[in-house]
Residue, then its C-alpha position, 0 to 999 in steps of 0.5 A: m188256978q182255981r178249979r172254977d177257973l178251969n171249969d169255966l175255961a173249958a165251958f168257954a171253949a165249948v161256947a166258942r166252938e159251938r158259937s151257941f149257948t144252947r148247943a154248948a149248954a146241952a153238951l155240958g149238961l147245963s142250962p143256957s142261962a147258967l152257962s151265960h152267967a158263968m161266962r160273964g163271971l169269967e170275963d169279969r175275973l179276967g178283965v177282958r171281953l171274950l164273947a161278942r153276944t147278939t140276940r141271935s148269935v155268939a162268937p169269940t172276940d179277938a181276945g177270945e180267939r187268941l185264948l181259944q187257940s191257947l186252950e184247945p191243945a191243953l184241953a185236948e191233952i187233958e181229954q186224951g189223958l183221961l181216955a188213956l186211963g181206959e188202958w188201966r181199966g182193961t177197956l178201951a173207950g173214945s171216938v175216932r173221926l176218919t175221912t177217906f174216899s169210897y174205894a178205900a172204904l170198900m177195900v180197907l174198912e169194909p173187911k176190917l172195921p166191923g171186927f174192930l168195933l166188935a172187939h172194942p165196944g167202947v170205941q165209936v168210929e165216924v167215917s166220912i166219905d169224901n173223894g176230895l183231899t180233906d184238911l184233917v186239922a181244919e175239918g176236925f178229923d183224927a185221921g184219913i185214908r188215902f193213897g200214899e202218894h197223896v199224903d202230905k209229908d208232915m203227916i204220920a202215915v201207916r201202910v194199911g194196904p199193899d202197893l198197887r198197880t194200874i194196868v191197861v186191859g181190853t177184851p179179846d173181841y176188842f183186840s180182834r178189831h184193833p191191834p194191841p198198843r205197843t207203847p202209850a203213844d199208840l193209845e191215841r188210835h184206840a177207844c179208851i174208857g175215861y174216868r172223871l175225878k169227882s174231887t176236881g172234875g178233871l179227867l184222870p190221866w193214864e200214867f206210865e213210866h219207862d226208863g225212869r221217865d213219867i209218861n202221862m196220856r190224855v186219852r179219848g173214847p166213847l165213855i167218860a164215867d166217874e164211877v169205877s163200876l160203870a167204867l169196868a162194865a164198859t171195859r168188860a163189854g168190849v167198848g174200849l180199853g180200860y185203865v184199872l187197878d190190877h186186883e179189880v180184874a185179876e179174875d177176868l185176866a185169869a179166865g181170859r175175859l180180859v187181856q193186859v197190854l203195855d205191861a212194861y209201862c205200868p209201875t206200882f205205886p204206894g197203896y192205901h195209908l192211914y195218916h194223922p197229924s204228928r202229936r206227942q201222944t196218939p189217942p188210944a182209940l186211934r192207936a188201936l185202930i191203926d194197929w188193927l188196920k196196918v199191914d207189914g212191909 
């Protein structure tokens, strides 16, 4: 393959992804007219039309789509190989696109990410907060951070936080007015602070376990919130029982401001995991971020 063909194939991939000569030309440092001329030359040499052009848009033809699918893995390997040379220079460079949800960003990224960026000034990290379950490959992300139980089995997952536990708590004043529940079924007679999932719009069930059996309760009460801080404020005020992560209320429990109930029914579950697609070679910047965030155990 001639060098010109390789350059033109990379340029074609840029045009097909951007669906715009103007945007692709800007990314490649070329003029739109020069890029268009190069694409026509590539099509002539290959003997097939790769791009469907109109006065307002450009899109790959069926043949172009098939070529793009073949090119992208090879071009990605070349890009990662070039980035890996930074290790030989003693520097690290590259970018990482990361998707996560707001609470994981608060608990995992806020304490550690600034230090990583200071230690690796050549790395750029883009973080997208999405409380839904984002498709990494379809949306073009390098990695994500979710609870371990939500990570697909075909992903490589690395623990970046300890196991977690969701517990039921209420104030002493609340329990002076209502007898503490002894089993999850007793929650039907209590005011419970509900949490609505932003990702699906559904109410979060209160999940328990006993003798190896899962118990899911649909609770009712005076408040349904989709923000943890508001649900916690109502719980701490004695409005009703809260279903919260244990570390969120550790100080309240120690000080006696909140009381835990149903302890025997509240199991631990896999905490935060960073996950990414299986690849023959993990990009150096992503590998460095994983090493920075991961925890043992």
